Backbone and ligand atoms as CSV (ligand in chain L), in Angstrom:
chain,resi,resn,atom,element,x,y,z
A,1,LEU,N,N,71.078,-40.106,23.272
A,1,LEU,CA,C,71.877,-41.310,23.375
A,1,LEU,C,C,73.263,-40.998,23.912
A,2,ILE,N,N,73.876,-42.028,24.440
A,2,ILE,CA,C,75.261,-41.911,24.893
A,2,ILE,C,C,76.043,-43.061,24.260
A,3,THR,N,N,77.337,-42.889,24.154
A,3,THR,CA,C,78.154,-43.971,23.613
A,3,THR,C,C,78.533,-44.906,24.758
A,4,ARG,N,N,78.902,-46.125,24.399
A,4,ARG,CA,C,79.349,-47.106,25.383
A,4,ARG,C,C,80.512,-46.516,26.207
A,5,GLU,N,N,81.372,-45.800,25.502
A,5,GLU,CA,C,82.532,-45.175,26.143
A,5,GLU,C,C,82.103,-44.145,27.206
A,6,GLN,N,N,81.144,-43.316,26.826
A,6,GLN,CA,C,80.599,-42.313,27.763
A,6,GLN,C,C,79.970,-42.997,28.966
A,7,GLN,N,N,79.249,-44.084,28.703
A,7,GLN,CA,C,78.583,-44.822,29.776
A,7,GLN,C,C,79.610,-45.354,30.764
A,8,LYS,N,N,80.657,-45.987,30.226
A,8,LYS,CA,C,81.699,-46.575,31.080
A,8,LYS,C,C,82.403,-45.491,31.904
A,9,ALA,N,N,82.724,-44.384,31.258
A,9,ALA,CA,C,83.432,-43.304,31.944
A,9,ALA,C,C,82.574,-42.723,33.077
A,10,ALA,N,N,81.283,-42.534,32.801
A,10,ALA,CA,C,80.383,-41.971,33.819
A,10,ALA,C,C,80.187,-42.973,34.962
A,11,GLN,N,N,80.105,-44.271,34.626
A,11,GLN,CA,C,79.973,-45.300,35.667
A,11,GLN,C,C,81.187,-45.281,36.581
A,12,LYS,N,N,82.355,-45.154,35.985
A,12,LYS,CA,C,83.587,-45.172,36.772
A,12,LYS,C,C,83.662,-43.955,37.677
A,13,GLN,N,N,83.356,-42.797,37.115
A,13,GLN,CA,C,83.386,-41.561,37.898
A,13,GLN,C,C,82.386,-41.639,39.053
A,14,ALA,N,N,81.194,-42.153,38.752
A,14,ALA,CA,C,80.158,-42.276,39.780
A,14,ALA,C,C,80.588,-43.268,40.857
A,15,ALA,N,N,81.154,-44.400,40.449
A,15,ALA,CA,C,81.573,-45.417,41.411
A,15,ALA,C,C,82.639,-44.851,42.349
A,16,ASP,N,N,83.569,-44.110,41.794
A,16,ASP,CA,C,84.615,-43.500,42.624
A,16,ASP,C,C,84.002,-42.535,43.637
A,17,MET,N,N,83.060,-41.735,43.172
A,17,MET,CA,C,82.424,-40.752,44.064
A,17,MET,C,C,81.612,-41.443,45.163
A,18,ILE,N,N,80.918,-42.509,44.779
A,18,ILE,CA,C,80.066,-43.228,45.748
A,18,ILE,C,C,80.931,-43.890,46.817
A,19,ARG,N,N,82.024,-44.509,46.385
A,19,ARG,CA,C,82.924,-45.159,47.359
A,19,ARG,C,C,83.564,-44.117,48.258
A,20,GLU,N,N,83.947,-43.014,47.652
A,20,GLU,CA,C,84.531,-41.897,48.411
A,20,GLU,C,C,83.560,-41.405,49.490
A,21,ALA,N,N,82.271,-41.475,49.177
A,21,ALA,CA,C,81.243,-41.024,50.122
A,21,ALA,C,C,81.007,-42.052,51.226
A,22,GLY,N,N,81.697,-43.200,51.130
A,22,GLY,CA,C,81.631,-44.170,52.216
A,22,GLY,C,C,80.692,-45.339,51.981
A,23,ILE,N,N,80.199,-45.488,50.766
A,23,ILE,CA,C,79.294,-46.598,50.477
A,23,ILE,C,C,80.061,-47.719,49.789
A,24,THR,N,N,79.916,-48.908,50.361
A,24,THR,CA,C,80.601,-50.073,49.817
A,24,THR,C,C,79.747,-50.720,48.734
A,25,MET,N,N,80.378,-51.136,47.665
A,25,MET,CA,C,79.643,-51.905,46.645
A,25,MET,C,C,80.605,-52.858,45.966
A,26,THR,N,N,80.041,-53.885,45.371
A,26,THR,CA,C,80.879,-54.839,44.646
A,26,THR,C,C,81.215,-54.250,43.277
A,27,ASP,N,N,82.191,-54.851,42.614
A,27,ASP,CA,C,82.534,-54.389,41.270
A,27,ASP,C,C,81.367,-54.634,40.302
A,28,GLU,N,N,80.620,-55.718,40.559
A,28,GLU,CA,C,79.450,-56.000,39.706
A,28,GLU,C,C,78.423,-54.870,39.843
A,29,GLU,N,N,78.249,-54.430,41.100
A,29,GLU,CA,C,77.306,-53.327,41.304
A,29,GLU,C,C,77.809,-52.055,40.609
A,30,ALA,N,N,79.116,-51.824,40.714
A,30,ALA,CA,C,79.682,-50.628,40.068
A,30,ALA,C,C,79.406,-50.661,38.562
A,31,ASP,N,N,79.487,-51.876,37.988
A,31,ASP,CA,C,79.228,-52.010,36.547
A,31,ASP,C,C,77.744,-51.883,36.210
A,32,SER,N,N,76.902,-51.972,37.245
A,32,SER,CA,C,75.460,-51.906,36.991
A,32,SER,C,C,74.910,-50.491,37.153
A,33,ILE,N,N,75.777,-49.543,37.481
A,33,ILE,CA,C,75.306,-48.164,37.681
A,33,ILE,C,C,74.621,-47.666,36.405
A,34,GLU,N,N,73.408,-47.207,36.600
A,34,GLU,CA,C,72.656,-46.690,35.457
A,34,GLU,C,C,73.162,-45.293,35.109
A,35,VAL,N,N,73.422,-45.064,33.841
A,35,VAL,CA,C,73.813,-43.731,33.378
A,35,VAL,C,C,72.679,-43.251,32.483
A,36,ALA,N,N,72.017,-42.178,32.887
A,36,ALA,CA,C,70.831,-41.713,32.148
A,36,ALA,C,C,71.064,-40.326,31.573
A,37,ASP,N,N,70.771,-40.197,30.300
A,37,ASP,CA,C,70.885,-38.871,29.662
A,37,ASP,C,C,69.514,-38.283,29.345
A,38,PHE,N,N,68.454,-38.979,29.773
A,38,PHE,CA,C,67.078,-38.533,29.546
A,38,PHE,C,C,66.796,-38.284,28.063
A,39,GLY,N,N,67.531,-39.000,27.230
A,39,GLY,CA,C,67.304,-38.882,25.789
A,39,GLY,C,C,67.763,-37.566,25.184
A,40,LEU,N,N,68.486,-36.753,25.968
A,40,LEU,CA,C,68.863,-35.415,25.499
A,40,LEU,C,C,70.259,-35.382,24.877
A,41,SER,N,N,70.986,-36.491,24.992
A,41,SER,CA,C,72.329,-36.593,24.406
A,41,SER,C,C,73.254,-35.471,24.862
A,42,ASN,N,N,73.130,-35.119,26.121
A,42,ASN,CA,C,73.906,-34.009,26.668
A,42,ASN,C,C,74.269,-34.358,28.112
A,43,LEU,N,N,74.799,-35.595,28.283
A,43,LEU,CA,C,74.982,-36.188,29.605
A,43,LEU,C,C,75.693,-35.302,30.622
A,44,GLU,N,N,76.752,-34.631,30.186
A,44,GLU,CA,C,77.528,-33.817,31.129
A,44,GLU,C,C,76.669,-32.701,31.728
A,45,LYS,N,N,75.689,-32.229,30.959
A,45,LYS,CA,C,74.850,-31.127,31.451
A,45,LYS,C,C,73.549,-31.594,32.064
A,46,GLU,N,N,72.874,-32.516,31.396
A,46,GLU,CA,C,71.601,-33.022,31.909
A,46,GLU,C,C,71.669,-34.536,31.963
A,47,GLY,N,N,71.762,-35.060,33.194
A,47,GLY,CA,C,71.871,-36.509,33.330
A,47,GLY,C,C,72.021,-36.901,34.781
A,48,ILE,N,N,72.095,-38.211,35.006
A,48,ILE,CA,C,72.305,-38.720,36.355
A,48,ILE,C,C,72.866,-40.134,36.300
A,49,GLN,N,N,73.555,-40.511,37.378
A,49,GLN,CA,C,74.054,-41.868,37.540
A,49,GLN,C,C,73.387,-42.443,38.788
A,50,ALA,N,N,72.879,-43.659,38.684
A,50,ALA,CA,C,72.128,-44.228,39.807
A,50,ALA,C,C,72.472,-45.696,40.019
A,51,LEU,N,N,72.731,-46.021,41.271
A,51,LEU,CA,C,72.976,-47.405,41.662
A,51,LEU,C,C,71.771,-47.877,42.467
A,52,ALA,N,N,71.098,-48.906,41.989
A,52,ALA,CA,C,69.935,-49.431,42.715
A,52,ALA,C,C,70.417,-50.423,43.768
A,53,LEU,N,N,70.098,-50.148,45.027
A,53,LEU,CA,C,70.487,-51.053,46.121
A,53,LEU,C,C,69.336,-51.987,46.470
A,54,VAL,N,N,68.138,-51.449,46.450
A,54,VAL,CA,C,66.943,-52.237,46.742
A,54,VAL,C,C,65.895,-51.863,45.705
A,55,GLN,N,N,65.295,-52.880,45.109
A,55,GLN,CA,C,64.273,-52.609,44.103
A,55,GLN,C,C,63.262,-53.744,44.192
A,56,THR,N,N,62.183,-53.508,44.935
A,56,THR,CA,C,61.147,-54.537,45.027
A,56,THR,C,C,59.861,-53.955,44.459
A,57,ASP,N,N,58.775,-54.700,44.580
A,57,ASP,CA,C,57.494,-54.201,44.087
A,57,ASP,C,C,56.950,-53.087,44.960
A,58,ARG,N,N,57.590,-52.852,46.117
A,58,ARG,CA,C,57.042,-51.858,47.042
A,58,ARG,C,C,57.996,-50.721,47.377
A,59,ILE,N,N,59.302,-51.023,47.470
A,59,ILE,CA,C,60.228,-49.952,47.826
A,59,ILE,C,C,61.449,-49.929,46.918
A,60,SER,N,N,62.135,-48.790,46.956
A,60,SER,CA,C,63.312,-48.606,46.133
A,60,SER,C,C,64.338,-47.789,46.921
A,61,VAL,N,N,65.571,-48.249,46.933
A,61,VAL,CA,C,66.661,-47.473,47.520
A,61,VAL,C,C,67.743,-47.349,46.461
A,62,LYS,N,N,68.095,-46.133,46.139
A,62,LYS,CA,C,69.138,-45.899,45.151
A,62,LYS,C,C,70.187,-44.959,45.731
A,63,VAL,N,N,71.399,-45.063,45.214
A,63,VAL,CA,C,72.410,-44.056,45.474
A,63,VAL,C,C,72.562,-43.283,44.176
A,64,LEU,N,N,72.390,-41.983,44.254
A,64,LEU,CA,C,72.502,-41.142,43.071
A,64,LEU,C,C,73.835,-40.405,43.103
A,65,ALA,N,N,74.539,-40.444,42.008
A,65,ALA,CA,C,75.790,-39.693,41.913
A,65,ALA,C,C,75.651,-38.704,40.768
A,66,MET,N,N,75.893,-37.452,41.075
A,66,MET,CA,C,75.831,-36.434,40.033
A,66,MET,C,C,77.209,-35.849,39.807
A,67,LEU,N,N,77.570,-35.738,38.550
A,67,LEU,CA,C,78.860,-35.186,38.175
A,67,LEU,C,C,78.811,-33.668,38.376
A,68,PRO,N,N,79.970,-33.019,38.397
A,68,PRO,CA,C,79.985,-31.563,38.594
A,68,PRO,C,C,79.118,-30.847,37.549
A,69,ASN,N,N,78.330,-29.892,38.021
A,69,ASN,CA,C,77.492,-29.065,37.145
A,69,ASN,C,C,76.523,-29.872,36.291
A,70,GLN,N,N,76.053,-30.971,36.840
A,70,GLN,CA,C,75.064,-31.788,36.137
A,70,GLN,C,C,73.672,-31.451,36.700
A,71,THR,N,N,72.679,-31.492,35.845
A,71,THR,CA,C,71.319,-31.158,36.260
A,71,THR,C,C,70.378,-32.319,35.949
A,72,VAL,N,N,69.514,-32.646,36.902
A,72,VAL,CA,C,68.440,-33.613,36.649
A,72,VAL,C,C,67.215,-32.806,36.242
A,73,PRO,N,N,66.711,-33.024,35.028
A,73,PRO,CA,C,65.606,-32.210,34.524
A,73,PRO,C,C,64.362,-32.248,35.407
A,74,GLU,N,N,63.594,-31.173,35.326
A,74,GLU,CA,C,62.369,-31.078,36.127
A,74,GLU,C,C,61.413,-32.220,35.780
A,75,HIS,N,N,60.935,-32.878,36.831
A,75,HIS,CA,C,60.022,-34.004,36.621
A,75,HIS,C,C,59.135,-34.196,37.833
A,76,TRP,N,N,58.190,-35.112,37.712
A,76,TRP,CA,C,57.337,-35.479,38.835
A,76,TRP,C,C,56.937,-36.929,38.663
A,77,HIS,N,N,56.503,-37.517,39.760
A,77,HIS,CA,C,56.166,-38.937,39.763
A,77,HIS,C,C,54.652,-39.069,39.832
A,78,PRO,N,N,54.042,-39.399,38.705
A,78,PRO,CA,C,52.572,-39.364,38.602
A,78,PRO,C,C,51.906,-40.583,39.245
A,79,PRO,N,N,50.600,-40.482,39.507
A,79,PRO,CA,C,49.869,-41.643,40.022
A,79,PRO,C,C,49.850,-42.766,38.982
A,80,VAL,N,N,49.852,-43.998,39.468
A,80,VAL,CA,C,49.762,-45.158,38.575
A,80,VAL,C,C,48.671,-46.063,39.140
A,81,ASP,N,N,47.628,-46.262,38.380
A,81,ASP,CA,C,46.451,-47.023,38.830
A,81,ASP,C,C,45.970,-46.475,40.176
A,82,ASP,N,N,45.905,-47.336,41.223
A,82,ASP,CA,C,45.407,-46.801,42.498
A,82,ASP,C,C,46.546,-46.359,43.435
A,83,ASP,N,N,47.761,-46.315,42.887
A,83,ASP,CA,C,48.925,-45.814,43.647
A,83,ASP,C,C,49.023,-44.303,43.396
A,84,PRO,N,N,49.162,-43.489,44.453
A,84,PRO,CA,C,49.196,-42.032,44.258
A,84,PRO,C,C,50.461,-41.535,43.551
A,85,GLY,N,N,51.449,-42.426,43.367
A,85,GLY,CA,C,52.710,-42.008,42.751
A,85,GLY,C,C,53.840,-42.161,43.739
A,86,LYS,N,N,55.054,-42.073,43.245
A,86,LYS,CA,C,56.226,-42.316,44.076
A,86,LYS,C,C,56.447,-41.199,45.091
A,87,GLU,N,N,56.609,-41.574,46.351
A,87,GLU,CA,C,57.076,-40.639,47.381
A,87,GLU,C,C,58.571,-40.872,47.496
A,88,GLU,N,N,59.345,-39.801,47.556
A,88,GLU,CA,C,60.796,-39.935,47.469
A,88,GLU,C,C,61.493,-39.056,48.506
A,89,THR,N,N,62.438,-39.651,49.229
A,89,THR,CA,C,63.259,-38.870,50.157
A,89,THR,C,C,64.698,-38.860,49.644
A,90,ILE,N,N,65.225,-37.666,49.513
A,90,ILE,CA,C,66.613,-37.497,49.083
A,90,ILE,C,C,67.438,-37.095,50.303
A,91,ARG,N,N,68.550,-37.798,50.526
A,91,ARG,CA,C,69.445,-37.464,51.635
A,91,ARG,C,C,70.863,-37.313,51.085
A,92,VAL,N,N,71.459,-36.181,51.319
A,92,VAL,CA,C,72.771,-35.898,50.747
A,92,VAL,C,C,73.880,-36.545,51.571
A,93,LEU,N,N,74.781,-37.230,50.877
A,93,LEU,CA,C,75.925,-37.889,51.526
A,93,LEU,C,C,77.206,-37.094,51.348
A,94,SER,N,N,77.390,-36.538,50.173
A,94,SER,CA,C,78.583,-35.719,49.943
A,94,SER,C,C,78.282,-34.669,48.887
A,95,GLY,N,N,78.991,-33.561,48.978
A,95,GLY,CA,C,78.787,-32.478,48.022
A,95,GLY,C,C,77.589,-31.609,48.388
A,96,THR,N,N,77.284,-30.694,47.506
A,96,THR,CA,C,76.148,-29.786,47.717
A,96,THR,C,C,75.155,-30.015,46.586
A,97,VAL,N,N,73.877,-30.105,46.949
A,97,VAL,CA,C,72.828,-30.288,45.947
A,97,VAL,C,C,71.899,-29.083,45.997
A,98,TYR,N,N,71.650,-28.508,44.834
A,98,TYR,CA,C,70.732,-27.370,44.720
A,98,TYR,C,C,69.424,-27.934,44.206
A,99,PHE,N,N,68.416,-27.843,45.060
A,99,PHE,CA,C,67.138,-28.483,44.798
A,99,PHE,C,C,66.083,-27.432,44.504
A,100,TYR,N,N,65.193,-27.706,43.539
A,100,TYR,CA,C,64.172,-26.728,43.151
A,100,TYR,C,C,62.788,-27.352,43.177
A,101,VAL,N,N,61.908,-26.715,43.942
A,101,VAL,CA,C,60.544,-27.209,44.110
A,101,VAL,C,C,59.570,-26.036,43.963
A,102,ALA,N,N,58.279,-26.329,44.098
A,102,ALA,CA,C,57.262,-25.285,43.990
A,102,ALA,C,C,57.332,-24.357,45.194
A,103,GLY,N,N,56.997,-23.103,44.989
A,103,GLY,CA,C,56.976,-22.149,46.088
A,103,GLY,C,C,57.530,-20.815,45.647
A,104,GLU,N,N,57.692,-19.946,46.612
A,104,GLU,CA,C,58.191,-18.602,46.350
A,104,GLU,C,C,59.551,-18.665,45.662
A,105,GLU,N,N,59.733,-17.832,44.650
A,105,GLU,CA,C,60.982,-17.857,43.904
A,105,GLU,C,C,62.149,-17.355,44.766
A,106,THR,N,N,63.126,-18.245,45.000
A,106,THR,CA,C,64.317,-17.854,45.764
A,106,THR,C,C,65.566,-18.253,44.984
A,107,PHE,N,N,65.402,-18.398,43.689
A,107,PHE,CA,C,66.471,-18.859,42.802
A,107,PHE,C,C,67.685,-17.937,42.873
A,108,LYS,N,N,68.832,-18.483,43.277
A,108,LYS,CA,C,70.003,-17.636,43.467
A,108,LYS,C,C,71.293,-18.322,43.056
A,109,GLU,N,N,71.552,-19.505,43.622
A,109,GLU,CA,C,72.838,-20.175,43.410
A,109,GLU,C,C,72.862,-21.023,42.131
A,110,GLY,N,N,71.716,-21.433,41.684
A,110,GLY,CA,C,71.670,-22.363,40.555
A,110,GLY,C,C,71.771,-21.676,39.210
A,111,PHE,N,N,71.726,-22.481,38.176
A,111,PHE,CA,C,71.688,-21.927,36.825
A,111,PHE,C,C,70.726,-22.764,35.988
A,112,ILE,N,N,70.103,-22.130,35.027
A,112,ILE,CA,C,69.203,-22.838,34.120
A,112,ILE,C,C,70.031,-23.312,32.936
A,113,VAL,N,N,69.861,-24.563,32.584
A,113,VAL,CA,C,70.574,-25.101,31.429
A,113,VAL,C,C,70.248,-24.202,30.230
A,114,GLU,N,N,71.283,-23.831,29.483
A,114,GLU,CA,C,71.153,-22.864,28.401
A,114,GLU,C,C,69.977,-23.175,27.461
A,115,GLY,N,N,69.159,-22.176,27.250
A,115,GLY,CA,C,68.045,-22.305,26.314
A,115,GLY,C,C,66.884,-23.130,26.815
A,116,LYS,N,N,66.880,-23.473,28.117
A,116,LYS,CA,C,65.861,-24.388,28.633
A,116,LYS,C,C,64.940,-23.755,29.679
A,117,ASP,N,N,64.759,-22.439,29.615
A,117,ASP,CA,C,63.944,-21.751,30.629
A,117,ASP,C,C,62.568,-22.382,30.831
A,118,ASP,N,N,61.949,-22.794,29.722
A,118,ASP,CA,C,60.591,-23.341,29.792
A,118,ASP,C,C,60.547,-24.722,30.439
A,119,SER,N,N,61.690,-25.393,30.501
A,119,SER,CA,C,61.716,-26.757,31.033
A,119,SER,C,C,62.118,-26.806,32.502
A,120,TYR,N,N,62.417,-25.646,33.070
A,120,TYR,CA,C,62.781,-25.552,34.490
A,120,TYR,C,C,61.929,-24.469,35.123
A,121,THR,N,N,60.736,-24.852,35.578
A,121,THR,CA,C,59.779,-23.850,36.046
A,121,THR,C,C,59.773,-23.687,37.564
A,122,MET,N,N,60.248,-24.699,38.303
A,122,MET,CA,C,60.282,-24.602,39.764
A,122,MET,C,C,61.489,-23.754,40.149
A,123,ARG,N,N,61.257,-22.706,40.931
A,123,ARG,CA,C,62.368,-21.788,41.228
A,123,ARG,C,C,62.543,-21.517,42.711
A,124,LYS,N,N,61.935,-22.349,43.554
A,124,LYS,CA,C,62.217,-22.227,44.985
A,124,LYS,C,C,63.445,-23.070,45.290
A,125,GLU,N,N,64.490,-22.424,45.775
A,125,GLU,CA,C,65.783,-23.067,45.938
A,125,GLU,C,C,65.996,-23.591,47.354
A,126,ILE,N,N,66.456,-24.839,47.429
A,126,ILE,CA,C,66.835,-25.413,48.724
A,126,ILE,C,C,68.264,-25.931,48.562
A,127,VAL,N,N,69.187,-25.340,49.310
A,127,VAL,CA,C,70.581,-25.761,49.215
A,127,VAL,C,C,70.809,-26.864,50.246
A,128,MET,N,N,71.218,-28.041,49.773
A,128,MET,CA,C,71.367,-29.193,50.655
A,128,MET,C,C,72.810,-29.648,50.763
A,129,LYS,N,N,73.227,-29.818,52.020
A,129,LYS,CA,C,74.602,-30.266,52.313
A,129,LYS,C,C,74.538,-31.671,52.898
A,130,PRO,N,N,75.694,-32.326,53.052
A,130,PRO,CA,C,75.690,-33.671,53.621
A,130,PRO,C,C,74.921,-33.724,54.945
A,131,GLY,N,N,74.035,-34.715,55.053
A,131,GLY,CA,C,73.210,-34.848,56.252
A,131,GLY,C,C,71.843,-34.205,56.102
A,132,ASP,N,N,71.670,-33.372,55.085
A,132,ASP,CA,C,70.353,-32.763,54.849
A,132,ASP,C,C,69.487,-33.725,54.055
A,133,GLN,N,N,68.203,-33.728,54.334
A,133,GLN,CA,C,67.293,-34.531,53.537
A,133,GLN,C,C,65.967,-33.845,53.327
A,134,LEU,N,N,65.256,-34.320,52.332
A,134,LEU,CA,C,64.013,-33.676,51.924
A,134,LEU,C,C,63.089,-34.763,51.364
A,135,THR,N,N,61.809,-34.652,51.683
A,135,THR,CA,C,60.857,-35.643,51.181
A,135,THR,C,C,59.902,-34.992,50.191
A,136,LEU,N,N,59.778,-35.617,49.037
A,136,LEU,CA,C,58.898,-35.115,47.986
A,136,LEU,C,C,57.628,-35.937,47.958
A,137,ALA,N,N,56.500,-35.251,48.027
A,137,ALA,CA,C,55.216,-35.949,47.960
A,137,ALA,C,C,54.985,-36.422,46.527
A,138,PRO,N,N,54.157,-37.441,46.350
A,138,PRO,CA,C,53.831,-37.886,44.994
A,138,PRO,C,C,53.331,-36.705,44.166
A,139,GLY,N,N,53.779,-36.616,42.942
A,139,GLY,CA,C,53.298,-35.562,42.046
A,139,GLY,C,C,53.983,-34.224,42.192
A,140,GLU,N,N,54.818,-34.060,43.218
A,140,GLU,CA,C,55.491,-32.777,43.445
A,140,GLU,C,C,56.598,-32.575,42.400
A,141,LYS,N,N,56.537,-31.467,41.692
A,141,LYS,CA,C,57.561,-31.210,40.668
A,141,LYS,C,C,58.895,-30.862,41.310
A,142,HIS,N,N,59.986,-31.349,40.726
A,142,HIS,CA,C,61.316,-31.035,41.253
A,142,HIS,C,C,62.395,-31.210,40.197
A,143,TRP,N,N,63.480,-30.460,40.382
A,143,TRP,CA,C,64.690,-30.682,39.602
A,143,TRP,C,C,65.850,-30.339,40.503
A,144,PHE,N,N,67.033,-30.864,40.188
A,144,PHE,CA,C,68.170,-30.583,41.050
A,144,PHE,C,C,69.472,-30.585,40.280
A,145,GLN,N,N,70.490,-30.050,40.958
A,145,GLN,CA,C,71.707,-29.680,40.257
A,145,GLN,C,C,72.897,-29.713,41.201
A,146,THR,N,N,74.068,-29.933,40.622
A,146,THR,CA,C,75.289,-29.851,41.425
A,146,THR,C,C,76.200,-28.784,40.827
A,147,ARG,N,N,77.203,-28.448,41.556
A,147,ARG,CA,C,78.236,-27.546,41.036
A,147,ARG,C,C,79.547,-28.295,41.127
A,148,GLU,N,N,80.629,-27.565,41.269
A,148,GLU,CA,C,81.956,-28.173,41.347
A,148,GLU,C,C,81.978,-29.349,42.325
A,149,GLY,N,N,82.625,-30.429,41.956
A,149,GLY,CA,C,82.759,-31.554,42.873
A,149,GLY,C,C,81.615,-32.552,42.804
A,150,GLY,N,N,80.477,-32.150,42.226
A,150,GLY,CA,C,79.347,-33.065,42.135
A,150,GLY,C,C,78.773,-33.405,43.499
A,151,ALA,N,N,77.992,-34.469,43.565
A,151,ALA,CA,C,77.359,-34.853,44.830
A,151,ALA,C,C,76.909,-36.305,44.780
A,152,VAL,N,N,76.802,-36.887,45.981
A,152,VAL,CA,C,76.275,-38.240,46.118
A,152,VAL,C,C,75.131,-38.168,47.116
A,153,MET,N,N,74.038,-38.842,46.818
A,153,MET,CA,C,72.882,-38.817,47.727
A,153,MET,C,C,72.147,-40.146,47.690
A,154,TYR,N,N,71.389,-40.388,48.752
A,154,TYR,CA,C,70.480,-41.528,48.773
A,154,TYR,C,C,69.151,-41.078,48.220
A,155,SER,N,N,68.455,-41.990,47.561
A,155,SER,CA,C,67.052,-41.784,47.232
A,155,SER,C,C,66.286,-42.977,47.780
A,156,PHE,N,N,65.451,-42.708,48.785
A,156,PHE,CA,C,64.594,-43.739,49.369
A,156,PHE,C,C,63.192,-43.466,48.843
A,157,SER,N,N,62.556,-44.479,48.284
A,157,SER,CA,C,61.216,-44.186,47.776
A,157,SER,C,C,60.326,-45.410,47.768
A,158,THR,N,N,59.047,-45.125,47.580
A,158,THR,CA,C,58.137,-46.211,47.275
A,158,THR,C,C,58.498,-46.659,45.864
A,159,ILE,N,N,57.887,-47.689,45.406
A,159,ILE,CA,C,58.288,-48.300,44.138
A,159,ILE,C,C,58.606,-47.265,43.050
A,160,ALA,N,N,59.761,-47.465,42.399
A,160,ALA,CA,C,60.203,-46.558,41.348
A,160,ALA,C,C,59.795,-47.118,39.994
A,161,ARG,N,N,58.986,-46.366,39.279
A,161,ARG,CA,C,58.651,-46.741,37.902
A,161,ARG,C,C,59.189,-45.617,37.023
A,162,ASP,N,N,60.519,-45.624,36.902
A,162,ASP,CA,C,61.190,-44.507,36.229
A,162,ASP,C,C,60.615,-44.212,34.844
A,163,ALA,N,N,60.248,-45.278,34.151
A,163,ALA,CA,C,59.776,-45.096,32.771
A,163,ALA,C,C,58.485,-44.285,32.721
A,164,LEU,N,N,57.778,-44.188,33.860
A,164,LEU,CA,C,56.505,-43.458,33.873
A,164,LEU,C,C,56.647,-42.029,34.387
A,165,ASP,N,N,57.838,-41.657,34.846
A,165,ASP,CA,C,58.042,-40.290,35.334
A,165,ASP,C,C,57.677,-39.297,34.228
A,166,GLN,N,N,57.192,-38.149,34.646
A,166,GLN,CA,C,56.839,-37.129,33.659
A,166,GLN,C,C,57.773,-35.934,33.796
A,167,PHE,N,N,58.088,-35.336,32.654
A,167,PHE,CA,C,59.086,-34.280,32.593
A,167,PHE,C,C,58.526,-33.012,31.975
A,168,ALA,N,N,59.087,-31.869,32.404
A,168,ALA,CA,C,58.655,-30.585,31.851
A,168,ALA,C,C,59.165,-30.416,30.415
A,169,ASP,N,N,60.313,-30.993,30.119
A,169,ASP,CA,C,60.942,-30.851,28.805
A,169,ASP,C,C,60.374,-31.897,27.845
A,170,PRO,N,N,59.656,-31.459,26.796
A,170,PRO,CA,C,59.009,-32.420,25.892
A,170,PRO,C,C,59.996,-33.289,25.114
A,171,ASP,N,N,61.271,-32.891,25.087
A,171,ASP,CA,C,62.262,-33.664,24.327
A,171,ASP,C,C,62.764,-34.894,25.084
A,172,ILE,N,N,62.351,-35.028,26.342
A,172,ILE,CA,C,62.915,-36.100,27.162
A,172,ILE,C,C,62.342,-37.480,26.845
A,173,VAL,N,N,63.257,-38.457,26.811
A,173,VAL,CA,C,62.906,-39.866,26.715
A,173,VAL,C,C,63.605,-40.531,27.893
A,174,ARG,N,N,62.842,-41.175,28.793
A,174,ARG,CA,C,63.439,-41.624,30.035
A,174,ARG,C,C,64.439,-42.772,29.857
A,175,ILE,N,N,64.208,-43.620,28.863
A,175,ILE,CA,C,65.104,-44.756,28.678
A,175,ILE,C,C,66.296,-44.339,27.810
A,176,THR,N,N,67.490,-44.428,28.410
A,176,THR,CA,C,68.688,-43.992,27.718
A,176,THR,C,C,69.140,-45.036,26.698
A,177,LYS,N,N,69.459,-44.569,25.508
A,177,LYS,CA,C,69.959,-45.444,24.465
A,177,LYS,C,C,71.485,-45.394,24.489
A,178,VAL,N,N,72.096,-46.571,24.591
A,178,VAL,CA,C,73.551,-46.647,24.577
A,178,VAL,C,C,73.987,-47.228,23.246
A,179,VAL,N,N,74.895,-46.527,22.567
A,179,VAL,CA,C,75.340,-47.032,21.256
A,179,VAL,C,C,76.814,-47.384,21.297
A,180,ASP,N,N,77.171,-48.442,20.596
A,180,ASP,CA,C,78.578,-48.806,20.453
A,180,ASP,C,C,79.142,-47.957,19.340
A,181,ALA,N,N,79.943,-46.961,19.743
A,181,ALA,CA,C,80.446,-46.012,18.734
A,181,ALA,C,C,81.490,-46.672,17.838
L,1,ZN,ZN,ZN,62.263,-37.510,41.364
């Protein structure tokens, strides 16, 4: 869980970063930025901020803002009924994103969240700078991370059913609980 205060602070930080990256949004949209802690109550280390620009029954466009040294836990987008699962393209707008997928271990620049070795199994490293993009096939496991300065990126995908995403870390709950402290 996160507190209302934490949510507001992360929304503000994300909105500033997104605008800095050149994306225009209304104040209402800025207030709608999703702040997710994946149920781990450790937002600064494992979490993400996401602004949904397009969300229909078929496609989804989001702007993702990651705070400095924040990690999105390893996950994959499973098939749902006769849909093979979400296909997702990430395109970096600002900052550097360290992306981890299946393949030969080239892990070098990133770090594993303390005590979480078992929850971060993909160790092929792809360092992405502004203008770089990558497409993840449905079901492909991935996790990603930022360092100093954080990062802003687009996520273009087929329909997003975030609540159905699957994670390597058994402690994860996709729906973030916000409490009024
Ligand atoms: Zn994903």
